N, CA, C and O of each residue as an XYZ file, in Angstrom:
752
protein
N      64.849     14.497    181.439
C      64.446     14.725    182.820
C      63.938     16.159    183.001
O      62.936     16.379    183.683
N      64.624     17.133    182.394
C      64.204     18.520    182.516
C      62.833     18.741    181.888
O      62.007     19.491    182.408
N      62.607     18.058    180.733
C      61.339     18.232    180.041
C      60.185     17.721    180.913
O      59.137     18.363    180.985
N      60.371     16.560    181.580
C      59.342     16.018    182.459
C      59.040     16.982    183.610
O      57.874     17.198    183.940
N      60.059     17.553    184.214
C      59.815     18.470    185.333
C      59.122     19.739    184.854
O      58.302     20.306    185.577
N      59.447     20.201    183.617
C      58.767     21.376    183.058
C      57.303     21.054    182.821
O      56.432     21.884    183.077
N      57.026     19.837    182.326
C      55.647     19.412    182.105
C      54.896     19.353    183.421
O      53.742     19.775    183.493
N      55.532     18.838    184.465
C      54.893     18.762    185.778
C      54.572     20.158    186.304
O      53.508     20.377    186.882
N      55.497     21.105    186.104
C      55.237     22.472    186.551
C      54.051     23.064    185.802
O      53.189     23.713    186.395
N      54.016     22.831    184.465
C      52.895     23.341    183.667
C      51.590     22.705    184.106
O      50.566     23.382    184.199
N      51.623     21.411    184.375
C      50.411     20.708    184.775
C      49.904     21.232    186.116
O      48.695     21.313    186.333
N      50.816     21.585    187.012
C      50.383     22.057    188.327
C      49.793     23.467    188.266
O      49.006     23.840    189.135
N      50.166     24.265    187.240
C      49.640     25.622    187.105
C      48.241     25.644    186.505
O      47.518     26.625    186.676
N      47.841     24.582    185.803
C      46.519     24.523    185.163
C      45.466     24.296    186.236
O      45.601     23.412    187.082
N      44.411     25.112    186.189
C      43.330     24.928    187.151
C      41.989     24.996    186.428
O      41.901     25.472    185.296
N      40.958     24.518    187.092
C      39.611     24.486    186.539
C      38.976     25.862    186.704
O      38.917     26.395    187.812
N      38.500     26.435    185.594
C      37.842     27.738    185.609
C      36.337     27.560    185.762
O      35.694     28.296    186.511
N      35.763     26.565    185.039
C      34.317     26.320    185.099
C      34.054     24.828    184.940
O      34.852     24.098    184.352
N      32.928     24.395    185.474
C      32.520     22.984    185.419
C      31.135     22.913    184.794
O      30.233     23.644    185.202
N      30.959     22.030    183.796
C      29.691     21.924    183.075
C      29.070     20.549    183.267
O      29.671     19.533    182.919
N      27.868     20.523    183.822
C      27.095     19.282    183.941
C      25.803     19.490    183.174
O      24.924     20.221    183.632
N      25.674     18.865    182.022
C      24.458     18.995    181.222
C      23.575     17.786    181.436
O      24.053     16.657    181.553
N      22.278     18.041    181.487
C      21.312     16.938    181.608
C      21.377     16.106    180.334
O      21.445     16.656    179.235
N      21.356     14.813    180.471
C      21.362     13.919    179.322
C      22.754     13.634    178.782
O      22.914     12.712    177.983
N      23.763     14.390    179.188
C      25.130     14.122    178.749
C      25.837     13.376    179.869
O      25.862     13.850    181.005
N      26.414     12.214    179.568
C      26.949     11.378    180.647
C      28.209     11.918    181.314
O      28.434     11.659    182.497
N      29.033     12.661    180.583
C      30.313     13.102    181.143
C      30.260     14.560    181.598
O      29.541     15.379    181.026
N      31.033     14.866    182.634
C      31.171     16.229    183.136
C      32.357     16.859    182.404
O      33.419     16.249    182.285
N      32.162     18.088    181.915
C      33.233     18.799    181.211
C      33.730     19.945    182.091
O      32.995     20.489    182.915
N      35.017     20.296    181.885
C      35.602     21.412    182.624
C      36.331     22.349    181.661
O      36.939     21.907    180.686
N      36.260     23.662    181.954
C      37.053     24.640    181.207
C      38.290     24.908    182.045
O      38.195     25.187    183.240
N      39.464     24.820    181.404
C      40.720     24.974    182.115
C      41.308     26.362    181.900
O      40.922     27.084    180.981
N      42.246     26.716    182.762
C      42.874     28.042    182.684
C      43.706     28.205    181.415
O      44.001     29.334    181.023
N      44.089     27.112    180.766
C      44.843     27.222    179.507
C      43.915     27.324    178.301
O      44.386     27.347    177.164
N      42.577     27.387    178.533
C      41.615     27.578    177.453
C      40.959     26.308    176.936
O      39.980     26.383    176.193
N      41.469     25.160    177.308
C      40.886     23.913    176.831
C      39.583     23.609    177.561
O      39.406     23.985    178.720
N      38.662     22.914    176.860
C      37.468     22.357    177.492
C      37.569     20.848    177.279
O      37.513     20.374    176.145
N      37.716     20.097    178.366
C      37.860     18.639    178.263
C      36.972     17.971    179.300
O      36.390     18.621    180.168
N      36.887     16.660    179.183
C      36.116     15.892    180.161
C      36.886     15.841    181.477
O      38.111     15.724    181.500
N      36.135     15.931    182.567
C      36.748     16.030    183.883
C      37.617     14.820    184.221
O      38.693     14.972    184.799
N      37.161     13.629    183.866
C      37.928     12.434    184.227
C      39.284     12.410    183.507
O      40.268     11.922    184.064
N      39.342     12.931    182.283
C      40.618     13.002    181.565
C      41.551     14.022    182.242
O      42.748     13.776    182.391
N      40.980     15.177    182.652
C      41.778     16.192    183.340
C      42.347     15.643    184.650
O      43.525     15.839    184.948
N      41.514     14.959    185.428
C      41.978     14.405    186.708
C      43.098     13.389    186.501
O      44.054     13.342    187.275
N      42.973     12.577    185.452
C      44.012     11.579    185.180
C      45.295     12.269    184.714
O      46.391     11.847    185.085
N      45.169     13.328    183.900
C      46.357     14.086    183.480
C      47.077     14.663    184.691
O      48.305     14.622    184.759
N      46.320     15.204    185.655
C      46.911     15.753    186.874
C      47.591     14.663    187.696
O      48.648     14.885    188.286
N      46.971     13.479    187.728
C      47.528     12.387    188.529
C      48.843     11.864    187.954
O      49.766     11.550    188.705
N      48.934     11.770    186.627
C      50.157     11.213    186.024
C      51.165     12.295    185.647
O      52.317     11.990    185.338
N      50.729     13.573    185.672
C      51.657     14.673    185.452
C      51.970     14.965    183.992
O      52.991     15.588    183.703
N      51.134     14.539    183.073
C      51.326     14.823    181.646
C      49.980     14.763    180.948
O      49.004     14.260    181.503
N      49.935     15.281    179.722
C      48.710     15.173    178.938
C      48.542     13.755    178.432
O      49.519     13.067    178.133
N      47.295     13.325    178.340
C      46.998     12.001    177.819
C      47.120     11.996    176.301
O      46.794     12.978    175.634
N      47.591     10.886    175.773
C      47.656     10.696    174.321
C      46.242     10.416    173.810
O      45.400      9.947    174.576
N      45.961     10.696    172.528
C      44.613     10.449    171.991
C      44.185      8.973    172.086
O      42.994      8.684    172.208
N      45.149      8.042    172.030
C      44.818      6.617    172.083
C      44.669      6.103    173.515
O      44.333      4.937    173.719
N      44.915      6.960    174.507
C      44.753      6.575    175.910
C      43.341      6.953    176.359
O      42.947      8.118    176.290
N      42.600      5.971    176.810
C      41.242      6.210    177.297
C      41.225      6.066    178.807
O      41.972      5.273    179.380
N      40.360      6.845    179.443
C      40.206      6.753    180.897
C      38.922      5.965    181.155
O      37.831      6.383    180.768
N      39.074      4.826    181.812
C      37.954      3.921    182.078
C      37.422      4.133    183.490
O      38.190      4.259    184.444
N      36.085      4.171    183.611
C      35.438      4.226    184.920
C      35.198      2.785    185.375
O      34.421      2.065    184.748
N      35.841      2.361    186.438
C      35.752      0.974    186.906
C      34.329      0.578    187.281
O      33.916     -0.554    187.030
N      33.570      1.507    187.886
C      32.214      1.164    188.327
C      31.160      1.468    187.255
O      29.963      1.358    187.523
N      31.595      1.853    186.034
C      30.708      2.140    184.899
C      29.869      3.410    185.092
O      29.064      3.739    184.221
N      30.035      4.132    186.212
C      29.322      5.383    186.449
C      30.170      6.520    185.877
O      31.223      6.844    186.427
N      29.723      7.119    184.789
C      30.516      8.112    184.063
C      30.627      9.448    184.789
O      31.399     10.311    184.371
N      29.882      9.632    185.854
C      29.969     10.869    186.633
C      30.766     10.689    187.929
O      31.000     11.654    188.657
N      31.179      9.457    188.213
C      31.976      9.185    189.401
C      33.450      9.344    189.039
O      34.098      8.389    188.609
N      33.975     10.559    189.215
C      35.341     10.867    188.801
C      36.347     10.838    189.944
O      37.304     11.612    189.955
N      36.131      9.953    190.898
C      37.091      9.761    191.980
C      38.289      9.039    191.386
O      38.114      8.089    190.623
N      39.487      9.459    191.714
C      40.704      8.929    191.105
C      40.830      7.407    191.267
O      41.359      6.737    190.380
N      40.351      6.860    192.385
C      40.427      5.416    192.611
C      39.509      4.650    191.642
O      39.689      3.452    191.426
N      38.532      5.349    191.067
C      37.576      4.729    190.150
C      38.059      4.799    188.691
O      37.429      4.224    187.803
N      39.161      5.494    188.447
C      39.624      5.709    187.074
C      40.896      4.921    186.789
O      41.745      4.742    187.662
N      41.009      4.454    185.542
C      42.238      3.798    185.108
C      42.447      4.065    183.620
O      41.488      4.239    182.868
N      43.715      4.095    183.206
C      44.047      4.338    181.802
C      44.106      3.010    181.066
O      44.686      2.038    181.549
N      43.487      2.989    179.872
C      43.533      1.815    179.004
C      43.778      2.289    177.578
O      43.465      3.427    177.226
N      44.332      1.415    176.775
C      44.468      1.756    175.360
C      43.084      1.702    174.726
O      42.173      1.069    175.259
N      42.932      2.367    173.589
C      41.629      2.430    172.925
C      41.123      1.039    172.571
O      39.939      0.750    172.743
N      42.007      0.173    172.077
C      41.568     -1.165    171.660
C      41.115     -2.010    172.852
O      40.097     -2.698    172.776
N      41.866     -1.960    173.946
C      41.489     -2.728    175.144
C      40.184     -2.179    175.726
O      39.323     -2.945    176.159
N      40.044     -0.866    175.734
C      38.844     -0.244    176.290
C      37.603     -0.628    175.489
O      36.570     -0.962    176.070
N      37.695     -0.584    174.170
C      36.537     -0.961    173.351
C      36.231     -2.445    173.478
O      35.063     -2.836    173.456
N      37.264     -3.287    173.612
C      37.050     -4.723    173.785
C      36.319     -5.004    175.100
O      35.472     -5.894    175.165
N      36.652     -4.239    176.149
C      36.001     -4.420    177.447
C      34.522     -4.056    177.399
O      33.716     -4.643    178.120
N      34.161     -3.097    176.560
C      32.774     -2.638    176.494
C      31.953     -3.309    175.392
O      30.741     -3.109    175.321
N      32.598     -4.100    174.532
C      31.884     -4.757    173.438
C      31.050     -5.911    173.996
O      31.549     -6.711    174.788
N      29.787     -5.999    173.586
C      28.981     -7.122    174.067
C      29.479     -8.439    173.457
O      29.960     -8.477    172.325
N      29.352     -9.492    174.223
C      29.776    -10.810    173.753
C      28.744    -11.316    172.752
O      27.551    -11.370    173.049
N      29.216    -11.685    171.565
C      28.316    -12.152    170.510
C      27.798    -13.546    170.854
O      28.557    -14.417    171.281
N      26.505    -13.741    170.663
C      25.920    -15.057    170.899
C      26.382    -16.003    169.802
O      26.397    -15.646    168.624
N      26.756    -17.200    170.197
C      27.251    -18.168    169.225
C      26.353    -19.393    169.201
O      25.667    -19.711    170.172
N      26.380    -20.060    168.072
C      25.623    -21.292    167.884
C      26.629    -22.393    167.564
O      27.532    -22.193    166.751
N      26.480    -23.549    168.196
C      27.376    -24.668    167.947
C      26.819    -25.514    166.811
O      25.646    -25.886    166.811
N      27.674    -25.807    165.850
C      27.299    -26.604    164.686
C      28.224    -27.809    164.569
O      29.279    -27.851    165.202
N      27.832    -28.779    163.769
C      28.665    -29.941    163.503
C      28.991    -29.973    162.016
O      28.101    -29.861    161.173
N      30.262    -30.124    161.706
C      30.709    -30.152    160.317
C      30.216    -31.440    159.652
O      30.450    -32.523    160.189
N      29.536    -31.356    158.489
C      29.030    -32.552    157.824
C      30.130    -33.412    157.198
O      29.883    -34.572    156.865
N      31.319    -32.876    157.033
C      32.421    -33.622    156.412
C      33.227    -34.389    157.451
O      33.376    -35.606    157.342
N      33.756    -33.681    158.474
C      34.645    -34.328    159.440
C      33.981    -34.634    160.778
O      34.552    -35.361    161.591
N      32.786    -34.093    161.025
C      32.073    -34.367    162.271
C      32.525    -33.521    163.453
O      32.019    -33.703    164.560
N      33.457    -32.606    163.250
C      33.971    -31.753    164.326
C      32.939    -30.681    164.683
O      32.265    -30.137    163.808
N      32.826    -30.386    165.984
C      31.932    -29.313    166.416
C      32.670    -27.988    166.329
O      33.858    -27.915    166.642
N      31.968    -26.930    165.901
C      32.535    -25.598    165.799
C      31.439    -24.584    166.080
O      30.253    -24.915    166.075
N      31.849    -23.343    166.324
C      30.879    -22.298    166.666
C      30.969    -21.148    165.675
O      32.051    -20.808    165.196
N      29.832    -20.559    165.376
C      29.731    -19.355    164.551
C      28.751    -18.412    165.240
O      27.841    -18.862    165.935
N      28.931    -17.120    165.053
C      28.013    -16.175    165.676
C      26.646    -16.275    165.014
O      26.532    -16.563    163.822
N      25.615    -16.032    165.813
C      24.249    -16.112    165.283
C      24.024    -15.071    164.210
O      23.280    -15.306    163.258
N      24.660    -13.922    164.355
C      24.526    -12.860    163.352
C      25.072    -13.328    161.993
O      24.447    -13.097    160.958
N      26.234    -13.981    162.005
C      26.849    -14.508    160.778
C      25.940    -15.549    160.131
O      25.707    -15.516    158.922
N      25.433    -16.466    160.939
C      24.566    -17.532    160.416
C      23.276    -16.968    159.833
O      22.818    -17.417    158.783
N      22.688    -15.980    160.516
C      21.466    -15.347    160.017
C      21.717    -14.723    158.641
O      20.901    -14.862    157.730
N      22.839    -14.043    158.503
C      23.195    -13.397    157.241
C      23.382    -14.423    156.136
O      22.875    -14.238    155.029
N      24.101    -15.498    156.419
C      24.359    -16.525    155.407
C      23.085    -17.275    155.024
O      22.903    -17.646    153.865
N      22.209    -17.495    155.996
C      20.943    -18.183    155.682
C      20.057    -17.319    154.794
O      19.339    -17.837    153.938
N      20.104    -15.996    154.996
C      19.366    -15.090    154.117
C      19.884    -15.184    152.692
O      19.121    -15.041    151.737
N      21.195    -15.428    152.549
C      21.809    -15.544    151.232
C      21.540    -16.897    150.593
O      21.880    -17.113    149.430
N      20.929    -17.811    151.345
C      20.569    -19.103    150.796
C      21.445    -20.263    151.225
O      21.239    -21.384    150.761
N      22.414    -20.030    152.093
C      23.284    -21.118    152.558
C      22.532    -21.970    153.571
O      21.814    -21.459    154.430
N      22.715    -23.277    153.449
C      22.054    -24.174    154.386
C      23.049    -25.078    155.102
O      22.745    -25.609    156.170
N      24.224    -25.255    154.528
C      25.243    -26.123    155.098
C      26.447    -25.287    155.488
O      26.884    -24.422    154.729
N      26.991    -25.551    156.695
C      28.142    -24.813    157.180
C      29.241    -25.796    157.543
O      28.971    -26.883    158.053
N      30.488    -25.406    157.276
C      31.645    -26.273    157.476
C      32.588    -25.660    158.495
O      32.550    -24.455    158.744
N      33.453    -26.513    159.095
C      34.351    -26.063    160.159
C      35.524    -25.243    159.633
O      36.081    -24.429    160.369
N      35.902    -25.438    158.396
C      37.055    -24.711    157.849
C      37.082    -24.781    156.335
O      36.176    -25.330    155.708
N      38.144    -24.213    155.749
C      38.247    -24.133    154.298
C      38.370    -25.490    153.618
O      37.759    -25.707    152.572
N      39.149    -26.411    154.191
C      39.348    -27.702    153.519
C      38.043    -28.498    153.478
O      37.711    -29.100    152.456
N      37.312    -28.501    154.580
C      36.015    -29.199    154.596
C      35.018    -28.483    153.688
O      34.182    -29.124    153.051
N      35.106    -27.178    153.632
C      34.206    -26.398    152.782
C      34.422    -26.748    151.315
O      33.462    -26.965    150.576
N      35.697    -26.802    150.893
C      35.983    -27.162    149.498
C      35.502    -28.569    149.179
O      34.907    -28.805    148.127
N      35.761    -29.506    150.092
C      35.337    -30.893    149.887
C      33.824    -30.982    149.818
O      33.272    -31.613    148.916
N      33.150    -30.348    150.775
C      31.693    -30.417    150.841
C      31.010    -29.734    149.681
O      30.022    -30.242    149.151
N      31.521    -28.601    149.287
C      30.892    -27.864    148.192
C      31.080    -28.569    146.865
O      30.216    -28.481    145.992
N      32.197    -29.270    146.694
C      32.381    -30.010    145.442
C      31.465    -31.229    145.406
O      31.017    -31.639    144.335
N      31.184    -31.810    146.572
C      30.291    -32.971    146.630
C      28.829    -32.555    146.496
O      28.072    -33.133    145.715
N      28.444    -31.534    147.277
C      27.047    -31.144    147.369
C      26.679    -30.084    146.337
O      25.546    -30.049    145.857
N      27.630    -29.225    145.995
C      27.348    -28.136    145.077
C      26.677    -26.970    145.769
O      25.941    -26.216    145.132
N      26.918    -26.803    147.078
C      26.277    -25.734    147.852
C      26.751    -24.352    147.420
O      26.008    -23.377    147.532
N      28.014    -24.261    146.914
C      28.508    -22.954    146.497
C      27.857    -22.527    145.193
O      27.875    -21.350    144.832
N      27.282    -23.493    144.490
C      26.683    -23.211    143.198
C      25.168    -23.129    143.335
O      24.442    -23.880    142.683
N      24.688    -22.218    144.180
C      23.253    -22.015    144.313
C      22.709    -21.568    142.955
O      23.336    -20.734    142.302
N      21.569    -22.091    142.510
C      21.116    -21.814    141.149
C      20.608    -20.386    140.950
O      20.014    -19.774    141.838
N      20.872    -19.885    139.735
C      20.337    -18.603    139.296
C      19.320    -18.928    138.216
O      19.645    -19.601    137.237
N      18.094    -18.455    138.386
C      17.013    -18.734    137.425
C      17.157    -17.809    136.217
O      17.205    -16.590    136.379
N      17.225    -18.368    135.020
C      17.370    -17.607    133.779
C      16.266    -18.020    132.796
O      15.678    -19.094    132.924
N      16.000    -17.162    131.827
C      15.060    -17.471    130.749
C      15.814    -17.301    129.436
O      16.435    -16.264    129.203
N      15.761    -18.311    128.586
C      16.465    -18.282    127.309
C      15.796    -17.266    126.382
O      14.588    -17.349    126.156
N      16.564    -16.298    125.834
C      15.974    -15.300    124.944
C      15.624    -15.859    123.559
O      14.915    -15.212    122.788
N      16.124    -17.061    123.247
C      15.849    -17.655    121.931
C      14.565    -18.469    121.961
O      13.671    -18.269    121.138
N      14.479    -19.414    122.941
C      13.324    -20.314    122.954
C      12.378    -20.070    124.141
O      11.406    -20.809    124.300
N      12.633    -19.068    124.966
C      11.817    -18.714    126.141
C      11.672    -19.840    127.155
O      10.682    -19.900    127.885
N      12.643    -20.721    127.201
C      12.637    -21.824    128.159
C      13.346    -21.367    129.443
O      14.408    -20.749    129.373
N      12.763    -21.670    130.618
C      13.383    -21.343    131.900
C      14.411    -22.413    132.248
O      14.166    -23.603    132.050
N      15.557    -21.992    132.765
C      16.604    -22.931    133.161
C      17.407    -22.341    134.308
O      17.401    -21.131    134.530
N      18.106    -23.227    135.042
C      18.932    -22.814    136.176
C      20.407    -22.928    135.817
O      20.819    -23.863    135.129
N      21.196    -21.968    136.290
C      22.644    -21.993    136.105
C      23.267    -21.853    137.485
O      22.873    -20.959    138.235
N      24.236    -22.712    137.856
C      24.915    -22.538    139.144
C      25.543    -21.152    139.225
O      26.108    -20.668    138.245
N      25.445    -20.500    140.409
C      25.884    -19.105    140.547
C      27.347    -18.915    140.185
O      27.712    -17.889    139.611
N      28.200    -19.897    140.514
C      29.616    -19.730    140.191
C      29.850    -19.823    138.682
O      30.802    -19.223    138.183
N      29.024    -20.547    137.946
C      29.148    -20.629    136.487
C      28.451    -19.453    135.810
O      28.855    -19.032    134.726
N      27.407    -18.923    136.441
C      26.643    -17.822    135.854
C      27.530    -16.612    135.594
O      27.510    -16.040    134.504
N      28.313    -16.224    136.608
C      29.185    -15.063    136.449
C      30.204    -15.286    135.337
O      30.446    -14.386    134.532
N      30.795    -16.456    135.282
C      31.777    -16.779    134.264
C      31.145    -16.772    132.871
O      31.705    -16.193    131.941
N      29.997    -17.405    132.727
C      29.336    -17.470    131.426
C      28.854    -16.102    130.954
O      28.869    -15.819    129.756
N      28.425    -15.246    131.895
C      27.994    -13.899    131.518
C      29.176    -13.066    131.014
O      29.019    -12.275    130.083
N      30.357    -13.237    131.619
C      31.545    -12.520    131.160
C      31.938    -12.952    129.758
O      32.372    -12.134    128.947
N      31.783    -14.246    129.473
C      32.159    -14.780    128.164
C      31.123    -14.491    127.092
O      31.437    -14.496    125.902
N      29.901    -14.242    127.506
C      28.808    -14.042    126.554
C      28.964    -12.726    125.807
O      29.104    -11.665    126.416
N      28.939    -12.806    124.483
C      29.038    -11.600    123.669
C      27.709    -10.870    123.641
O      27.677     -9.652    123.471
N      26.620    -11.590    123.806
C      25.286    -11.003    123.747
C      24.864    -10.387    125.081
O      23.904     -9.619    125.129
N      25.574    -10.719    126.167
C      25.190    -10.218    127.476
C      24.023    -10.993    128.077
O      23.483    -10.611    129.115
N      23.638    -12.087    127.417
C      22.563    -12.971    127.895
C      22.994    -14.412    127.682
O      23.922    -14.682    126.920
N      22.322    -15.336    128.355
C      22.677    -16.755    128.264
C      21.596    -17.545    127.549
O      20.403    -17.276    127.692
N      22.042    -18.528    126.776
C      21.117    -19.459    126.148
C      21.001    -20.709    126.984
O      21.900    -21.033    127.759
N      19.883    -21.422    126.828
C      19.648    -22.611    127.652
C      20.485    -23.802    127.194
O      20.710    -24.728    127.973
N      20.941    -23.796    125.967
C      21.740    -24.905    125.446
C      22.829    -24.345    124.541
O      22.883    -23.144    124.278
N      23.686    -25.227    124.076
C      24.749    -24.797    123.180
C      24.155    -24.247    121.884
O      24.638    -23.250    121.346
N      23.108    -24.902    121.388
C      22.460    -24.475    120.144
C      21.892    -23.061    120.296
O      22.113    -22.209    119.435
N      21.159    -22.809    121.392
C      20.590    -21.479    121.630
C      21.710    -20.451    121.838
O      21.576    -19.302    121.418
N      22.791    -20.848    122.469
C      23.924    -19.949    122.663
C      24.554    -19.538    121.344
O      24.945    -18.385    121.162
N      24.650    -20.502    120.418
C      25.208    -20.193    119.090
C      24.270    -19.261    118.334
O      24.724    -18.344    117.650
N      22.974    -19.487    118.453
C      22.004    -18.606    117.783
C      22.079    -17.192    118.353
O      21.978    -16.215    117.612
N      22.259    -17.082    119.684
C      22.405    -15.784    120.328
C      23.644    -15.072    119.820
O      23.607    -13.875    119.534
N      24.745    -15.808    119.709
C      25.996    -15.233    119.212
C      25.861    -14.762    117.787
O      26.422    -13.728    117.424
N      25.117    -15.509    116.954
C      24.920    -15.126    115.563
C      24.060    -13.872    115.479
O      24.258    -13.057    114.578
N      23.099    -13.694    116.405
C      22.221    -12.523    116.394
C      22.993    -11.249    116.722
O      22.639    -10.172    116.243
N      24.055    -11.363    117.544
C      24.824    -10.207    117.961
C      25.729     -9.715    116.820
O      25.925     -8.510    116.660
N      26.281    -10.653    116.025
C      27.217    -10.289    114.956
C      26.575     -9.520    113.911
O      27.225     -9.136    112.939
């Protein structure tokens, strides 16, 4: 109790020495008698509650006008709640799962990214994804390779490509078992 009253006394002794309004800067800053330079809305809220604000406490302007520092226009929010309030709502696209037929939504940004990567089919969850990918082979998008032995072009599913490259002693893949054996013999 004594500490709170001491804080209140200290808070009441602090006064504004100078006020800074810069063109192009949305917030008004103030220089205080204790030497600090802070944003005016934070100072006003500190005076109203009688203590310094914690770093995770944000002062929100209810009317979105960053220069309107009337106490009725200000409220304290946690950093996470404040950022959530100001985050734009992501546009979503409704899709239908090809396995179970359930409708689900994904953000357009996510879908755009996956389509760039070559995905064409989307599933509602992990179980449908595993079922669908094993049936369709969508997870195994082909990687185009050229055999170093016979110069024949061939495709390898992407999930097998990484595994086969790790196992390959030559660091390259052959189009068939025979070419793979010849490649292995060339490395030895």
